[in-house]
Phi, psi and omega in degrees: 000321180293325183290321180298317178299320180297321187279332183274321185299311179298328179301313179296321180295318182290320179299322177296321178297319180295320179291322185277339191256357181299123180084354181282145179239019183287120178288327180297320179297320180295315180297321182297318180296314179299317181295322179298317180293322181295326179292340182264008183303318179303331181291343181287357179280000178290178177306135185294332178298330176276328184280331187302316179300322179295315181295319180294320178296319180297319178300315182296316181297318180294320180292318179293330180283354177106011179295335180264011180084000178255230180074205181289159183303124177079354183287337179271000181265165174077190186294322177299319178298320179296317180298312185290325180294318178295320179296322180293319179297313180297320181294317182295323176297317179295320180295317178297320180295313179297318181293322178297316180294333178269008180062028176259075191293326180295319177297317178298319180298319180298318180295319178295321180295320177297321178294323178298317178298320179293329184279350183295326183287313179204149183271119179239332181224161177242339190299330181295330179291326175295320178295324176298317179296318178298322179297314178298320181297317180294331178280358179089005179266074188292322179297315179296320181297314180295323180295315179295320183290322178295321176298321178294319181299317178298314181298313182295322180296318178290318184297314184292331181280312188285312187256358182054045183283123184294317180295323178293319179298323181283325184277333185302311179295329177297311180295321180297313180295319178296322177298316177298318179297317180292323176296324177292321181292319180275352179052049183259357174221166180290149181302325180295315180294319180299316183292309187283317190275339186238290190292313181293320180296316180295318179296320179295318178297321179293321183294337180282342181288146181297314185254130179275107182271169173303331179293325178295319178300318181293325179292317176298317180294319179300315180292319180298313182294320182294310180296326176297317177298316181294322176299318182293324178299316180292318180298318179294321178297320180289348174265352187280163177292329177300315179294319179296321178295321179294319177299317179297319179297318180293319178298320179292321177297320179296317179296321180295316180298313180297324178296317180295322181292318180293327181279351181072029182256018182296318183293316181288333181239046187302311183296314179298320179298316181296320181295313179298319180294320178299316178298320180294313179297315180297320178296316179297317179298321181294316179295320178295318179298322181295318178294321179295317181295320179298315180292325179293314179296321180297315182298316181293321180299309182295320180300317182278333168298319178296317177302315183297318181286331180284326188279336182190184185251003187297325186236050182294336178295345181291350178295334176295315180291321178302312180290329177297315179294324179291316179298319181296327187245038182297339180276348184277116185292325179295319180293320177296325179292318178299315180295321180297321184279322191262330184302323177299342178283341180272135179301137185297332182297335183288345177266356182301320179297344183252013187297323177298316183288325177295312182294329181293339180267006177289126175071014181284141181291331184297334180265093187283343184281122177295330179297324179296312182297320179298312180296319180298314182294321177297321180293312179298318178299319179293317179296314181294327179286318181285322185228069187295326186285347179256347188225336188294328178297328178296315180293319179297323180298322179286320178294330181263023186308322184254016184291333180300323182298335179295327185258343181279324179105155182288141176078351180270126183287148183261123177278147184220144168279166184303326184287332179291337180278343177302319186283351183272051183257006178247150182285169184298322181297320180293323179293320178296321178295319181293319178296319180296318178293322178299320177296323177296318178298315179300321179297322178290320177294326182299334180301319182260333184235053189300307182293321180299312181298317179300313181295321181290323177298315178296321179294317177303315181297323179292320178295318181295322178297315180294322181297328180266006176295131180289090185298325182293313180294322180295317178292321179299318180295319178294319178296321180295319180272002179054049178237153182289162179281081179238134180280146173243169178297338174287327178281320188218135177291341181297330183293343179271352181281117179221136175045060176278079192293341182269348187245126176283155174302119190302327187273002176280138178277092184272131179290146179282128181262116180299338181272359180061028181253113183236055181280322185264078182251158172271097185272170183279123178268309179193172176241140176286133181292340181293139178223143178235165184234107182287349180103150181146156183301323183261013175051068174293157182240142176253120178239172183232131182242135176260127177271172179292349176274001178088354183273134177269129183236132180279147178223142179257118179259119184244138176235162180057038181207127179278114184269005188292326180292320176298322178296318180288324177293324174295328175297316179295316179302318179298320179291320176297320177300321178293327177294318179296323181287336177287329181284131187296315184289318179294328176293320179294326179278355180062042177277131182203167175244127179280129181237166176214163185272137174232125186233101174293135180254337178204193182293328186230013182225156179184180186234137179237136177294129177284122180283094184298143175071025180240160171215152180288149178300324178296321180296322178289317186286314187247347175071206180218184180295331182278322187227121181292152181274180182297326180297314180292328183282319186266335178227070183295339182271353178290164175299149175290144184299328179293323176294321179297316181294319181296318180298318181288324179293323180296332180265016185300327180259010182280176176293159183300318183293325178290319179294322178295320179299313180295319180298316179296321179297315177300316180297328179291334182252018180212101190269144176291145184224009190298332183293339179293335178304319181285327176292325181286319187278325188227082181290337178290132185302317180296315177298317180299315182293317182295318181289324178292324178294318178297317179299313183297317178296318181295319177298315181299309186295312183293328179295311183292317180295318178298322178294314182297320181274000179066035184286130180238188179060044183266058173281173192296334181280346180265007178235116178261154174234135182282125181284355179256324183244346184070013174286153175265147177231120179268131179238172178055075188259038184286337181254105183226169178056043174063026175288346175298337177285350179263000180290157178308318170253095187301145175283135188244005182237149182284334177196173183276112178220058183280180186300317181294321179298317180289325183299327179291346182276353180094193187293333181284340178060233183276354178273170177074241187299313183301311183295317181296321179289326174298316183293321179293318178298319179294323177300314179296319179298317180293316182290336179257024187300323181297314179294318182294317180297319180295316180299308182296324180300315180297323180289319185290330179269018179295122182291346179271352190223136169249130187266011183250149177267135168284157179306322180294318179295319179297317178299314182295326181300314179283333175296317181294320180295327181284317186204111183279355182296122176077007183292327180300318179293325178302315183287329179295326182270005180292132180272000183277065180273190182303326182291329182270325182287334182303123184244152176293141183301320180295324178295315180296323177296324177296316177300314180297321179295321178295318178299316181296322179296316179294320177299317179297320178299317180300317183284347173266352181084017182276105181232122178054042177082359180243142176269119184251153170290173179300311182295322179293320181292317178297318179297320178295321180293319179297314180299317180295320182290335184257355182297119180301328180294326176287316182294327182291340184267001180283160177297142185300326180293346177285336176055064185288349179277352179275000000 
């Protein structure tokens, strides 16, 4: 509707101008019209099919008005003609650019052809020739594009020197940088020439300009990416067997030469001695040159990533690659010096997505360089001071690592779920060092934010105390005394928290303020004493907090469970969501990933945002003892879900064909009912259709993203559905990066696409909307593979976290899911403590490298040894996820029949 209004309103406006301006020679009217159109430029970002008629009408009006030197007699002369002619040139360039980006090459060609005709009389602009080269490149005519661009570069170089032309001076580095980028893609010149003669030169010219334009950002990014690629090529070569063989050969030559010299046989074997010495010297020179090139490319890559981040916000995700290079080369004094000098120039908010990974490296033994630690601590201190509500909890969680022991009591063992043991991969000494450094950072932040730090510390302590409250005993006592489950100040420190004006409600999604001004916050007013227990082995508690805006918000307080992996996975989901929003088509299709806030408060306690208005898919389908589910209501004669699960569990160790037979039998006696959810919630046809469409898109997006990230354990209780929007929300993200395949009963499907999930999509099922949205999401994942790999790489090499399950942890995960009775005792008696979970760094790095390789294969479409197209890969995944033979081999607790 908005696009239709956009396309009709200007038409009426333009027709009025044509009627009123015939014969008019007013220059002011022409300027007013051009200014009006320029103010509407952001509206041109709509779909090109809607924008094209408007652009074509503007071209016609400008030409009729005399912009092309024609039109009515005398109308193209004078100042008005100059204004209209310049407006026509600018408009045609914009039209060609929009058409090229929309792959409407014929429209772009017509606009370029018109520009050529205008330029025949006199040369006024050069930028249209750059657009012409880009058009040829997009059409696949790379040779012609490079030829046109090289000719333009030569003209601009002469023009800016001879005539001191401002437009040529501004356009020259753009053309030079683009030429270098294209030469790098086509590999038609040596990397050294491309770097020095094109990309570095363009970046230097851009840096001398007073105003940093978007073109300057592209120049910095092009140089950074190219030098980064060359650095990576050298690093990969230095890891290869060829490089190792060359090093061995040089060492043997050196040993041979030394042996001949010591034996005094140099004179008798003079020729052989010279040959061996020459080989040794040449080999050493080659290796030294290789090391110098690697360091040089690394330095230029980091320097230009910093330039790119400093100059604008267009490529903020490059901070992941910048920090990845820094972490890898923490021992390099030159790199640490560069980080020390240049990082303060980057706005602190740009490091917020990496705050978990930055904080995890505080005080780590692996980083032997004191310069690295000093720069790191200064950076974390700056981020925490500027944006305390987004970063201070991360530092507090490390400082409060042992706070749980204060409330659990001496001699009482702490029970842990398998995921809490993942993080115990560092020795006690390393944890103590990290806690000590975190406390130092807090003290420094306290200098400027004294009351805030004090209040947040007190709030964290109150949350940790509540998380470790023995909920079972407390509820038993309340039942015995016949009193409601209400907290008192004696039970919980949270009840004493009133009007905490300096601290925002932790579970509110607060926007990052570039000015670092957080005066207008929704602070904590009070907590409701009522508490509920949603269920779970560690007895999590649901409390309600009132903000200063008067709204009561539920919060889930969890203890004896490390929430850091959930927090990091939510971080990844948020970044993927930003990638989807950047893509025009996925934005138009409203593809997104639903996220929620997870805030670790200590090593084993934390806070989770309660997803208001949601229910688990399992609760709707099978219900509970108090309320029957949709299956029991709509198909009362079907088998009970418990009987279905028992039949499948009994055949768990049988042959595949027997398990498949039982699975098919269960499916015949258990019908899908998910489409009734939409009929019950949205009886209005328009609402019903819109919510079902939203559900289908959400399933598609979360399925593909979950597959790429290897997300497992997607049983019905781990998938929530919003009762207002029908979006899916995935919770309990402890099994990631294909660790589900290591479970005792390995997961055999890429994502959950069972009969009930498909049933909710309507008669088209997996065809139509679902398949198209899957393909579009996969396209975005593939096109953003560089950013995704960098992001995941930084997470996987996190020194605080191991992303792999031990066999004992994997066994217990499914044991707990099957029967939680006695599970607490099982975990207490687990021998997989810090001493056993602690892994050698090189071993963890190998695991991380394997995960990255598999992730890269997915983003290339490499499945089972074959490279597939996007549609082929999506089709294979859908078939795999729905294959009854795969579903029948899943663990019974996964409930594949739902």
